[in-house]
C-alpha positions as CSV (number, residue, x, y, z in Angstrom):
1,M,65.5,44.8,-24.0
2,R,65.9,41.6,-26.1
3,R,66.8,42.0,-29.7
4,Q,66.3,39.2,-32.3
5,A,67.4,39.6,-35.9
6,F,65.8,37.6,-38.7
7,A,67.5,36.8,-42.0
8,G,65.8,37.9,-45.1
9,V,65.4,40.6,-47.6
10,P,64.7,43.1,-46.2
11,A,66.4,42.2,-42.9
12,R,64.0,42.3,-39.9
13,V,64.6,42.9,-36.2
14,E,62.3,42.5,-33.3
15,H,62.7,44.1,-29.9
16,V,61.0,42.7,-26.8
17,L,61.0,44.1,-23.3
18,T,62.6,41.6,-20.9
19,D,61.1,40.7,-17.5
20,L,63.6,43.2,-15.9
21,G,62.4,45.9,-18.3
22,Q,58.8,45.1,-17.5
23,S,59.5,45.5,-13.8
24,A,60.6,49.1,-14.4
25,L,57.4,50.2,-16.2
26,K,55.3,51.0,-13.2
27,P,58.0,53.0,-11.3
28,V,58.9,54.9,-14.5
29,D,55.2,55.6,-15.1
30,V,54.8,57.0,-11.5
31,L,57.9,59.2,-12.0
32,C,56.5,60.5,-15.4
33,R,53.1,61.4,-13.8
34,W,54.9,63.1,-10.9
35,A,57.0,65.1,-13.3
36,E,53.9,66.1,-15.3
37,R,52.1,67.3,-12.1
38,N,55.2,69.1,-10.6
39,G,57.2,70.2,-13.6
40,N,56.2,73.9,-13.3
41,A,57.0,74.0,-9.6
42,V,60.4,72.4,-10.2
43,L,61.2,75.0,-12.9
44,A,60.0,77.8,-10.7
45,A,62.2,76.6,-7.8
46,H,65.1,76.3,-10.2
47,D,64.6,79.8,-11.5
48,G,64.6,81.1,-8.0
49,H,68.1,79.7,-7.4
50,D,69.6,81.1,-10.5
51,R,69.6,84.7,-9.2
């Protein structure tokens, strides 16, 4: 994440995702979709180990 502040009233700040951040978007998206599909199974497996 790159942050740039601009002088003025009111003060303004812009945030831009860097190339490194951009490179993480696809893997993070894949992980999020996996978690959405498998969240209930993960919770059920976790509940089974709590006993």
